[in-house]
C-alpha positions as CSV (number, residue, x, y, z in Angstrom):
1,M,132.7,106.4,106.5
2,L,129.8,105.3,104.3
3,K,126.2,105.5,105.2
4,A,124.0,102.4,104.6
5,T,127.0,100.1,104.1
6,T,128.8,97.5,106.1
7,L,130.6,99.3,108.9
8,H,134.3,99.9,108.3
9,L,137.0,98.4,110.4
10,L,139.2,100.6,112.5
11,G,143.0,100.0,112.1
12,M,144.7,99.6,115.5
13,T,141.6,100.1,117.6
14,L,139.7,97.3,115.8
15,I,139.8,94.1,117.8
16,T,138.0,92.3,115.0
17,S,135.4,89.7,115.2
18,S,138.4,87.8,116.0
19,L,138.5,89.1,119.6
20,L,135.8,86.7,120.6
21,N,135.1,84.5,117.7
22,G,138.2,84.7,115.7
23,C,136.6,83.2,112.7
24,S,137.8,82.7,109.2
25,K,135.5,82.6,106.2
26,E,135.5,78.9,106.4
27,D,134.5,79.0,110.1
28,H,131.5,81.2,109.3
29,Q,130.2,78.4,107.0
30,K,130.1,75.9,109.9
31,S,126.8,75.1,111.7
32,A,125.4,78.0,113.7
33,S,125.5,75.8,116.8
34,T,129.3,75.4,116.5
35,P,131.2,78.3,118.2
36,N,134.0,79.8,116.2
37,V,137.6,79.2,117.1
38,P,139.6,81.9,119.0
39,A,141.6,84.5,117.3
40,E,145.4,84.4,117.0
41,I,147.5,87.5,117.7
42,S,151.2,87.5,117.4
43,K,153.3,87.4,120.5
44,S,155.1,90.5,119.5
45,E,151.9,92.4,119.1
46,A,150.8,91.4,122.6
47,L,154.0,92.4,124.2
48,V,155.0,95.6,122.4
49,V,153.2,98.2,124.6
50,P,151.5,96.7,127.7
51,V,148.2,98.3,128.4
52,S,149.3,99.6,131.8
53,E,151.9,101.7,130.2
54,T,149.3,103.4,128.0
55,L,147.2,104.5,131.0
56,P,147.5,107.6,133.2
57,H,150.1,107.4,136.0
58,Y,149.0,105.1,138.8
59,L,149.0,107.9,141.3
60,A,146.6,110.0,139.1
61,R,144.6,107.2,137.6
62,D,140.9,106.8,138.4
63,I,139.8,103.4,139.5
64,Q,137.4,103.2,136.5
65,D,140.4,103.0,134.2
66,D,141.8,99.9,135.8
67,I,141.6,96.2,135.1
68,F,142.2,94.0,138.2
69,Y,143.9,90.6,138.6
70,F,142.9,88.8,141.8
71,V,145.6,86.4,142.9
72,M,146.1,84.1,145.8
73,P,149.9,84.2,146.4
74,D,150.1,80.7,147.9
75,R,148.7,79.1,144.8
76,F,150.3,81.3,142.2
77,H,154.1,80.9,141.9
78,N,156.8,79.7,144.3
79,A,159.9,81.8,143.8
80,N,161.5,81.1,147.2
81,P,161.1,77.5,148.5
82,A,163.1,78.5,151.6
83,N,160.0,80.2,153.1
84,D,157.5,77.4,152.3
85,M,157.1,76.4,156.0
86,G,157.0,79.9,157.5
87,D,159.0,80.9,160.5
88,P,160.2,78.2,162.9
89,N,161.0,80.8,165.5
90,R,157.3,81.6,165.8
91,P,155.3,78.3,166.1
92,I,151.9,79.9,165.5
93,S,153.1,81.0,162.0
94,Y,155.0,77.8,161.1
95,G,154.1,74.7,159.3
96,G,151.1,73.6,157.3
97,L,153.0,72.8,154.0
98,D,151.5,69.9,152.1
99,K,151.6,70.3,148.3
100,T,149.4,67.3,147.8
101,S,146.5,68.6,149.9
102,K,144.0,71.2,148.6
103,W,143.7,72.6,152.1
104,A,147.3,73.2,153.0
105,F,150.1,75.6,152.1
106,H,151.6,75.1,148.6
107,G,154.6,77.4,148.8
108,G,153.6,80.3,146.5
109,D,154.8,83.7,147.8
110,I,155.1,87.4,147.1
111,P,158.4,87.0,145.3
112,G,156.5,84.7,143.0
113,V,154.1,87.4,142.1
114,T,157.0,89.7,141.4
115,A,158.6,87.1,139.2
116,K,155.4,86.9,137.1
117,L,154.8,90.6,136.6
118,D,155.6,90.2,132.9
119,Y,152.8,87.6,132.6
120,I,150.4,89.8,134.6
121,Q,151.2,93.0,132.8
122,N,151.0,91.5,129.3
123,L,147.5,90.2,130.1
124,G,146.5,93.9,130.2
125,I,146.3,94.2,133.9
126,S,146.7,97.5,135.6
127,A,146.0,96.6,139.3
128,I,146.8,93.5,141.3
129,W,144.7,92.5,144.3
130,M,146.2,89.8,146.5
131,T,144.4,87.7,149.2
132,P,145.6,88.8,152.7
133,I,149.3,88.6,153.3
134,L,149.7,89.6,156.9
135,R,151.1,87.1,159.4
136,N,148.5,84.3,160.1
137,K,148.0,81.5,162.5
138,A,149.2,78.8,160.1
139,V,147.2,75.9,161.4
140,Q,143.8,75.8,163.1
141,K,141.4,73.0,164.0
142,D,139.6,73.4,160.7
143,G,142.5,73.8,158.3
144,F,145.5,75.8,157.1
145,G,145.9,79.6,156.6
146,H,147.1,79.4,153.0
147,H,144.4,82.0,152.2
148,G,145.6,84.6,154.7
149,Y,142.3,85.3,156.5
150,W,143.5,84.2,159.9
151,V,145.6,87.2,161.0
152,V,147.5,87.3,164.3
153,D,149.9,90.1,163.4
154,F,148.7,93.2,161.5
155,T,152.2,94.7,161.2
156,E,154.2,92.2,159.1
157,I,154.0,89.8,156.2
158,D,153.3,86.2,156.8
159,P,156.6,84.3,156.6
160,H,155.1,81.7,154.3
161,F,154.7,84.5,151.8
162,G,158.0,86.4,152.4
163,S,159.0,89.5,154.2
164,N,158.1,93.1,154.5
165,D,161.0,93.9,152.2
166,D,159.7,91.4,149.6
167,L,156.4,93.2,149.6
168,K,158.0,96.6,149.1
169,I,160.0,95.1,146.2
170,L,156.8,93.9,144.6
171,I,155.1,97.2,145.0
172,D,158.1,99.1,143.6
173,E,158.3,96.8,140.6
174,A,154.6,97.0,139.9
175,H,154.6,100.8,140.2
176,A,157.5,100.9,137.8
177,R,155.2,99.2,135.3
178,N,152.4,101.6,136.2
179,I,150.5,98.8,137.9
180,K,148.7,99.3,141.2
181,V,148.8,96.9,144.2
182,F,145.8,96.4,146.5
183,F,145.9,94.7,149.9
184,D,143.1,92.4,151.2
185,I,142.4,93.4,154.8
186,I,140.2,92.2,157.6
187,T,138.8,94.2,160.5
188,N,136.0,91.8,161.5
189,H,138.0,89.2,163.2
190,T,141.4,87.7,164.0
191,A,142.6,84.1,164.0
192,D,140.9,81.7,166.4
193,V,142.8,82.2,169.6
194,I,140.1,83.0,172.3
195,K,138.3,80.1,173.8
196,F,135.4,79.8,176.2
197,K,135.4,77.8,179.5
198,E,131.8,76.7,178.8
199,C,132.9,75.3,175.5
200,H,136.6,74.3,175.6
201,D,139.1,72.6,177.9
202,T,142.2,74.4,179.1
203,A,144.1,73.3,176.0
204,G,141.5,75.0,173.8
205,K,139.8,71.7,172.6
206,F,136.1,71.3,172.5
207,L,134.7,69.7,175.7
208,A,132.6,67.3,173.6
209,A,134.5,65.2,171.1
210,A,131.8,65.6,168.4
211,Q,131.4,69.4,169.0
212,K,132.2,71.7,166.1
213,G,131.4,75.1,167.5
214,C,130.1,77.1,170.4
215,P,126.4,78.0,170.3
216,F,125.6,81.7,169.7
217,K,124.4,83.7,172.7
218,T,122.0,86.6,171.9
219,D,122.1,90.0,173.4
220,E,119.1,89.0,175.5
221,Q,120.9,86.1,176.9
222,L,123.9,88.3,177.7
223,A,121.6,90.8,179.5
224,N,120.2,87.9,181.6
225,G,123.7,86.9,182.6
226,D,124.0,83.9,180.3
227,T,127.5,84.6,179.0
228,Y,130.7,82.9,177.9
229,T,133.9,83.1,180.0
230,P,136.7,83.9,177.5
231,F,140.2,82.8,178.0
232,V,143.4,82.2,175.9
233,P,145.3,78.9,176.2
234,E,148.7,79.4,177.7
235,K,150.6,78.6,174.5
236,E,148.9,81.4,172.7
237,V,148.9,84.2,175.3
238,N,149.9,87.5,173.8
239,V,150.5,86.1,170.2
240,K,148.5,88.9,168.6
241,V,150.1,92.2,167.3
242,P,149.5,95.0,168.1
243,A,149.2,94.1,171.8
244,W,145.7,95.6,172.3
245,L,144.3,92.8,170.2
246,N,145.2,90.3,173.0
247,D,142.5,91.7,175.4
248,P,139.4,89.4,175.3
249,A,137.3,92.4,176.4
250,I,137.5,94.0,172.9
251,Y,135.8,90.9,171.3
252,N,132.1,90.0,171.2
253,N,132.6,86.6,172.7
254,Q,129.1,85.4,171.9
255,G,129.9,82.1,170.1
256,D,129.6,81.1,166.5
257,S,127.5,83.1,164.0
258,I,124.3,81.4,162.8
259,W,124.4,83.8,159.8
260,Q,121.2,85.6,160.6
261,G,119.9,88.3,162.9
262,E,122.3,89.9,165.3
263,S,124.8,87.0,165.0
264,V,125.7,88.4,161.5
265,I,127.5,91.2,163.3
266,T,128.4,89.8,166.7
267,G,129.0,86.1,166.1
268,D,132.3,84.4,165.5
269,F,132.8,83.8,161.7
270,A,133.4,80.1,161.7
271,G,135.1,80.3,165.1
272,L,137.3,83.2,164.3
273,D,137.6,85.8,167.1
274,D,135.0,88.4,166.3
275,I,136.2,91.9,167.2
276,N,133.7,94.3,168.8
277,T,133.9,97.0,166.1
278,S,131.2,99.1,167.9
279,L,133.8,100.2,170.5
280,P,135.3,103.7,169.8
281,T,138.7,102.5,171.0
282,V,138.6,99.6,168.5
283,Q,137.6,101.9,165.7
284,E,140.5,104.3,166.5
285,N,143.0,101.5,166.9
286,M,142.0,99.8,163.6
287,I,142.3,103.0,161.7
288,N,145.8,103.5,163.2
289,V,146.8,99.9,162.3
290,F,145.9,100.3,158.6
291,N,147.1,103.8,158.3
292,D,150.5,102.5,159.5
293,L,150.4,99.8,156.8
294,I,149.7,102.5,154.2
295,T,152.5,104.6,155.5
296,E,155.0,101.7,155.4
297,F,154.1,100.0,152.1
298,K,152.3,102.7,150.0
299,P,149.7,100.4,148.5
300,D,147.1,101.9,146.2
301,G,144.0,100.6,148.0
302,F,142.3,98.0,150.1
303,R,139.8,95.3,149.5
304,I,138.0,94.7,152.8
305,D,136.8,91.2,153.8
306,T,133.5,90.3,155.5
307,V,132.1,93.9,155.4
308,K,128.5,93.0,156.2
309,H,129.7,91.3,159.4
310,V,130.9,94.6,160.8
311,D,128.8,97.5,162.3
312,I,128.0,100.0,159.5
313,E,129.0,102.8,161.9
314,F,132.5,101.4,161.9
315,W,132.7,101.9,158.1
316,Q,131.4,105.4,158.4
317,A,134.4,106.2,160.6
318,F,137.0,103.9,159.0
319,A,136.7,104.5,155.2
320,P,136.9,108.4,155.2
321,A,139.8,108.3,157.8
322,I,141.8,105.7,155.7
323,V,141.3,107.6,152.4
324,K,142.2,110.9,154.1
325,H,145.5,109.5,155.5
326,A,146.5,108.0,152.2
327,Q,145.9,111.2,150.4
328,S,147.9,113.1,153.1
329,I,151.0,111.0,152.3
330,G,150.8,111.3,148.5
331,I,148.3,108.6,147.3
332,P,145.5,110.8,146.0
333,K,143.5,108.0,144.3
334,F,143.6,105.5,147.1
335,H,140.6,103.3,146.6
336,I,138.6,101.0,148.9
337,F,136.1,98.3,148.0
338,G,134.3,95.9,150.3
339,E,133.1,92.3,150.1
340,V,129.4,92.1,150.9
341,Y,128.3,88.6,150.0
342,D,124.8,89.5,148.8
343,G,123.5,89.9,145.2
344,N,120.8,92.5,146.1
345,P,121.9,96.0,145.0
346,A,119.7,97.5,147.7
347,V,121.8,95.6,150.3
348,L,125.2,96.2,148.6
349,S,124.6,99.9,148.2
350,D,124.0,100.3,151.9
351,F,127.7,100.1,152.3
352,T,128.6,102.7,149.6
353,T,125.9,105.2,150.7
354,T,125.2,104.9,154.4
355,G,128.5,103.1,155.1
356,K,130.7,105.5,153.1
357,L,132.8,102.8,151.4
358,P,133.8,104.0,148.0
359,S,132.9,100.8,146.3
360,V,131.9,97.1,146.8
361,L,132.4,93.9,144.8
362,D,129.4,93.6,142.6
363,F,127.9,90.3,143.7
364,G,124.8,91.3,141.8
365,F,126.8,91.3,138.6
366,H,128.4,87.9,139.5
367,F,125.1,86.1,140.3
368,N,123.2,87.5,137.3
369,V,125.8,86.9,134.7
370,K,126.3,83.4,136.1
371,D,122.6,82.7,135.9
372,V,122.3,84.0,132.3
373,L,125.5,82.9,130.6
374,Y,126.3,79.8,132.6
375,S,122.8,78.5,133.3
376,G,120.7,79.8,130.4
377,M,118.3,81.8,132.6
378,D,116.2,84.8,131.6
379,V,118.3,87.6,130.1
380,N,116.0,90.1,131.6
381,R,118.0,89.6,134.8
382,L,120.8,91.8,133.2
383,S,118.6,94.7,132.3
384,T,117.1,94.6,135.8
385,L,120.6,94.5,137.3
386,F,121.7,97.7,135.5
387,S,118.3,99.4,136.2
388,S,119.0,98.9,139.8
389,D,122.2,101.0,139.6
390,D,120.2,103.9,141.0
391,F,120.6,102.3,144.5
392,Y,124.3,103.2,144.4
393,R,123.8,106.9,143.4
394,D,124.3,109.5,146.1
395,H,126.5,112.5,146.7
396,D,129.7,110.6,146.4
397,S,128.9,107.2,145.0
398,T,128.5,105.9,141.4
399,P,127.9,102.5,139.9
400,L,130.8,103.1,137.6
401,D,133.1,102.3,140.6
402,L,131.6,98.9,141.3
403,M,134.0,95.9,141.0
404,N,132.7,93.4,138.5
405,F,133.7,89.7,138.7
406,L,132.7,86.4,137.3
407,G,134.3,83.9,139.7
408,N,136.5,84.0,142.8
409,H,138.2,82.0,145.6
410,D,135.0,81.5,147.5
411,A,132.2,81.1,145.0
412,G,134.0,79.1,142.3
413,R,135.4,79.5,138.8
414,V,133.9,80.5,135.5
415,G,134.9,77.0,134.1
416,Y,133.1,75.3,137.0
417,F,129.9,77.3,136.5
418,I,129.9,76.4,132.8
419,E,130.5,72.7,133.6
420,Q,127.6,72.7,136.0
421,G,125.2,74.7,133.9
422,F,125.9,73.0,130.6
423,P,127.6,69.6,131.3
424,N,127.0,68.1,127.9
425,I,128.1,70.9,125.6
426,T,131.3,70.8,123.4
427,D,134.7,72.0,124.5
428,A,134.4,74.7,121.9
429,E,131.1,76.0,123.4
430,K,132.6,76.0,126.9
431,L,135.5,78.2,125.6
432,Q,133.0,80.5,123.8
433,R,130.9,81.0,126.9
434,S,134.0,81.8,128.9
435,K,135.2,84.4,126.4
436,L,131.7,85.9,125.9
437,S,131.2,86.4,129.6
438,H,134.6,88.0,130.0
439,T,133.8,90.3,127.1
440,F,130.5,91.2,128.7
441,M,132.4,92.1,131.9
442,Y,135.0,94.2,130.1
443,L,132.4,96.2,128.2
444,S,129.8,96.7,131.0
445,R,129.9,99.5,133.5
446,G,132.2,98.8,136.5
447,V,135.8,97.7,136.9
448,P,136.7,94.2,135.6
449,V,138.3,91.7,138.0
450,V,139.9,88.6,136.6
451,Y,140.4,85.7,139.0
452,Y,143.8,84.2,138.5
453,G,143.7,81.0,136.5
454,D,140.4,81.8,134.7
455,E,142.5,83.2,131.9
456,Q,144.0,79.7,131.6
457,G,140.6,77.9,131.5
458,F,140.8,76.5,135.1
459,T,137.6,74.7,136.1
460,G,137.9,73.5,139.7
461,D,135.4,71.3,141.5
462,G,133.4,74.0,143.3
463,G,134.0,76.9,145.7
464,D,136.5,77.5,148.4
465,V,139.6,75.3,148.2
466,D,138.1,73.6,145.1
467,A,138.6,76.8,143.2
468,R,142.2,77.5,144.4
469,E,144.3,75.6,141.9
470,N,148.0,76.1,141.4
471,M,149.5,78.0,138.4
472,D,152.8,76.2,139.0
473,P,152.6,72.4,138.4
474,S,150.2,71.0,141.0
475,Q,150.5,67.9,143.1
476,V,146.9,67.9,144.1
477,N,145.1,64.9,142.5
478,V,141.6,66.5,142.6
479,Y,142.9,69.5,140.7
480,N,144.9,67.5,138.2
481,D,142.0,65.3,137.1
482,N,140.0,68.3,135.9
483,T,139.6,69.1,132.2
484,L,140.6,72.7,131.5
485,I,138.9,74.9,129.0
486,G,140.7,75.9,125.8
487,T,143.8,73.8,126.3
488,S,145.0,70.3,126.5
489,A,147.1,71.1,129.6
490,T,146.1,70.2,133.1
491,T,147.0,71.8,136.4
492,A,149.8,69.2,136.6
493,D,151.5,71.5,134.1
494,S,152.8,75.0,134.5
495,N,149.9,77.3,133.4
496,F,151.5,80.7,132.5
497,D,150.6,80.3,128.8
498,P,150.3,83.7,127.0
499,N,149.0,81.8,124.0
500,H,145.9,80.4,125.8
501,P,142.8,81.6,123.8
502,I,141.2,83.1,126.9
503,Y,144.4,84.9,127.8
504,K,144.7,86.4,124.3
505,T,141.0,87.4,124.4
506,L,141.6,89.3,127.6
507,V,144.7,91.0,126.1
508,N,142.6,92.3,123.2
509,L,139.7,93.3,125.6
510,A,142.2,95.3,127.7
511,K,143.5,97.1,124.6
512,L,140.0,97.9,123.5
513,R,139.0,99.2,126.9
514,S,142.1,101.4,127.2
515,A,141.7,102.8,123.6
516,H,138.1,103.8,124.3
517,P,137.7,105.5,127.7
518,A,133.9,105.5,127.3
519,L,134.0,101.8,128.0
520,S,135.5,102.6,131.4
521,R,133.7,105.8,132.2
522,G,130.7,106.0,130.0
523,E,127.2,105.7,131.5
524,H,125.5,102.3,130.9
525,H,122.1,102.5,129.2
526,N,119.9,99.5,128.7
527,R,119.0,99.5,125.0
528,H,117.2,96.3,124.3
529,V,116.4,93.0,126.0
530,D,114.6,90.0,124.4
531,A,114.1,87.0,126.6
532,D,112.9,84.8,123.8
533,K,116.0,85.4,121.6
534,H,118.3,85.7,124.6
535,L,119.5,89.1,123.3
536,Y,120.7,92.0,125.4
537,A,122.0,95.3,124.1
538,F,123.4,98.3,126.0
539,S,125.0,101.6,125.2
540,R,127.9,103.4,126.8
541,I,128.4,107.1,126.4
542,A,130.7,109.5,128.2
543,A,130.1,113.2,128.6
544,D,133.5,114.2,127.3
545,E,133.4,112.2,124.0
546,Q,129.6,112.3,123.6
547,K,129.6,109.4,121.1
548,E,127.4,106.4,121.6
549,Y,128.9,102.9,121.9
550,I,126.5,100.1,121.3
551,A,127.2,96.5,122.5
552,V,124.8,93.7,121.4
553,F,125.1,90.2,122.9
554,N,123.6,87.1,121.5
555,M,123.6,84.7,124.5
556,S,121.7,82.0,122.8
557,N,122.8,78.9,120.9
558,T,121.1,80.0,117.6
559,R,121.8,82.8,115.2
560,Q,119.8,85.9,116.1
561,S,119.2,89.3,114.4
562,L,118.3,92.7,115.9
563,T,117.5,96.1,114.5
564,L,117.9,99.1,116.8
565,D,116.9,102.7,116.2
566,V,119.9,104.9,116.5
567,D,120.5,108.6,116.6
568,S,123.7,108.9,114.5
569,S,123.9,108.3,110.8
570,N,127.2,106.5,110.9
571,Y,128.8,104.0,113.2
572,E,132.2,102.3,113.0
573,Q,132.9,98.7,113.9
574,L,135.2,98.3,117.0
575,S,134.9,94.6,117.8
576,G,132.9,91.5,117.3
577,E,130.4,90.7,114.5
578,I,130.0,93.2,111.6
579,A,126.9,95.4,111.8
580,T,125.3,97.6,109.2
581,V,123.5,100.9,109.5
582,S,120.9,102.5,107.3
583,N,118.4,105.3,107.8
584,N,119.2,105.6,111.5
585,K,118.8,101.9,112.1
586,A,121.6,99.6,113.1
587,M,121.2,96.0,112.1
588,F,123.0,93.1,113.8
589,D,123.3,89.5,112.6
590,L,124.8,87.5,115.4
591,P,126.0,83.9,115.3
592,P,125.5,81.8,118.5
593,L,127.2,83.2,121.6
594,S,128.6,86.3,119.9
595,Y,128.5,90.0,120.2
596,S,129.1,93.2,118.3
597,L,130.5,96.6,119.4
598,V,130.1,99.7,117.4
599,R,130.7,103.5,118.0
600,A,129.0,106.5,116.5
601,T,131.3,108.6,114.4
602,E,129.5,111.8,115.4
603,K,128.4,113.3,118.7
604,A,125.0,112.3,120.0
605,P,122.3,114.8,119.4
606,L,121.4,117.0,122.4
607,S,118.5,115.9,124.5
608,I,116.3,118.9,125.2
609,A,114.2,118.5,128.4
610,K,111.2,120.7,128.7
611,R,109.3,119.4,131.7
612,I,110.1,117.6,135.0
613,E,107.4,116.0,137.1
614,I,107.6,113.8,140.2
615,S,105.7,110.5,140.3
616,N,104.3,108.8,143.3
617,S,107.1,107.7,145.7
618,Y,107.2,104.1,147.0
619,I,109.3,101.9,149.2
620,D,111.6,99.3,147.7
621,N,113.8,97.1,149.8
622,G,113.4,99.4,152.7
623,K,114.4,102.5,150.6
624,L,112.4,105.5,149.6
625,V,112.2,105.8,145.9
626,I,111.2,109.1,144.3
627,P,110.7,108.7,140.5
628,F,110.9,111.5,138.0
629,E,109.2,111.9,134.6
630,I,111.1,114.0,132.1
631,E,109.4,115.2,128.9
632,F,111.7,116.0,126.0
633,E,111.3,118.4,123.2
634,N,112.9,116.0,120.7
635,T,112.4,112.3,120.1
636,L,115.6,110.3,120.3
637,A,116.5,106.6,120.5
638,L,118.6,107.4,123.5
639,H,118.3,110.5,125.7
640,N,121.4,111.7,127.6
641,I,120.5,113.9,130.6
642,N,122.3,114.6,133.9
643,L,119.6,114.8,136.6
644,S,120.9,116.4,139.8
645,I,118.8,116.5,142.9
646,F,119.3,118.8,145.9
647,S,117.5,119.0,149.2
648,I,116.4,122.5,150.4
649,D,116.1,123.2,154.1
650,E,114.0,125.8,155.9
651,T,116.7,128.4,155.4
652,G,116.9,127.8,151.6
653,S,120.3,126.1,151.8
654,R,120.9,123.4,149.1
655,T,122.5,120.1,149.8
656,F,123.5,117.8,146.9
657,L,121.8,114.4,147.3
658,A,122.5,112.5,144.1
659,K,122.5,112.5,140.3
660,D,121.0,110.1,137.8
661,T,122.1,109.9,134.2
662,T,120.1,106.9,132.9
663,Y,116.5,105.9,132.6
664,P,114.5,105.3,134.8
665,Y,115.2,108.6,136.6
666,R,115.0,108.2,140.4
667,L,116.2,109.4,143.7
668,I,116.7,106.5,146.2
669,L,117.3,107.2,149.9
670,P,117.2,105.4,153.2
671,T,113.7,105.8,154.5
672,E,114.9,107.6,157.6
673,H,116.6,110.2,155.4
674,G,113.7,110.5,153.0
675,S,111.2,111.2,155.7
676,K,113.1,114.3,156.6
677,L,112.9,115.9,153.2
678,N,110.5,118.7,152.8
679,K,111.6,120.3,149.5
680,I,113.9,119.3,146.7
681,E,115.4,121.1,143.7
682,V,115.7,119.0,140.5
683,V,118.1,120.2,137.7
684,T,118.5,118.6,134.3
685,S,121.4,119.4,132.0
686,N,122.5,118.1,128.7
687,F,125.9,117.8,127.1
688,D,125.8,121.5,126.3
689,D,124.9,122.3,129.9
690,I,121.4,123.5,128.8
691,K,119.4,123.3,132.0
692,I,115.9,123.4,133.4
693,Q,115.3,123.6,137.1
694,K,112.3,122.9,139.3
695,I,111.6,123.1,143.0
696,I,109.3,120.4,144.3
697,S,107.6,120.3,147.7
698,L,107.4,116.8,149.2
699,T,104.9,117.8,151.9
700,P,101.2,117.3,151.4
């Protein structure tokens, strides 16, 4: 390793500038506004040792080490056409097949996911998350249950997708490849079965022909006797399983949500029967339902739908009970993450702190990366996003467990966002933006989630059904007329192409991430942000390795340079554009829409704290924020300190509250909790566990 020279490339761990740009010398000589072509890797190299088989065993593997593939079985691959219509013996779960309609069932199934495990595994995936697969009401007034979110039976697989045995085969086959399987579950609602006499006729149709919903009734209206009279049409009596779900008394029955106020919790989600999750009997029964699913199928975790539409007290009971049960039957790393459709970390974190969910989908990441990389907005949004990670820190939560994603089945696809934000750019730039955003997701803190088809350059026409194209040859005209990114194929073709440039980029990113655990587990430090140049740099550093990784992203359409002060004398190139280092300065020269990743060859120097002070507390998004100022004995470009905060009660007993490992150092608590604090103990420790401690009184 040579000081003050171009950084050396690393043999097998190097993913070359190739990973994103894949450029030859000739390509480098092209105009700076022309993105470079993708790298080629040999098929044999991609398939030799799948990433999942290089990771710890799935039962012992921490969620931070995983890379997720989010798949909608109905739109993925049809391995058993015999189940395409569902079960004719149960009319509520039969029918709805129309391969020409974007709304209807298309025939994809669980055996189809099993049949494509090679494709998924070779992409570098270590965990599969499927949209709900429990038995649905196949057809409702507003569409078809191809997505799986209209459950009527919580004990068996929807016949459109296969059988319980088919699911067990998939899980066994995935586990044999060291791949986890996650279920998508719903506790907020069931399918639309319950009707109201004030709103529907006896057959369940609206009384008024133009009517599309039942007006929401507030708690005040209910208290004054203004209520709905619930009933179930004769043909759907007792269709729900378990049987307790057929009792209208366990539902809120207040009409359709208006998406604000109390209706967020107690209103019907687009007409779906909203379960009264505040009832103790409902909480107990729901815990039993999903514990039984874990016992039967042995999945590795749950993604939970519509989390913010459920009482937070429900999650406080549900999540710990589910995790405890899974652990009791031999699934020690069972993981849960919730869907909270909100980009504000203060709101999202309510459910990982107060709500006791282990993790949530990071909509803040989704919205901010979308704004910056797909719409050209201020890059400061990214540094602000990661500075807000303190909202997630408490005694058992960490931002490293957040689930990062770029697109999904509701919001839309990466390709669509790029088309909307930059409609007139070249095909090459669209490809480059997709690859750069995926690279950013893989290198940032949190767990990457790839939405099926994004690795094939799918674009779609928007959110919801417009983002649910087929991987098998499609018969939907509004899908097939889209121009895909990085390929001449359309959705009328089969799109399981391991040579697609985005697919190959993700293969290399998965190898990079698995070869360097700090990219999965390392703390994420903001290092530099420049709104004018559209540059953002961050560091990742893990306590076990203690070596700094620096990632610099040029998110602009022009070549940019950056010089960073660094603490190590030597850094080695891992990926992206070549950097140089001299006199503790790292210099990056980045073409348009490119990045560089380097790693220090020596451990980071120890940060020596000498003084801790508390700054004035303040309220932010309804949370009490207590900032800390730490003075250090030494001057470094990046300080690495573990700040642990404990509450001390009247008896002197200590209770761990949270830890913060990145600047700015803060304790963030719900205001009702913070108001009860009288005294705290603050402890800082460095990589050598050198500590200073201070007890601080919070009372005047």
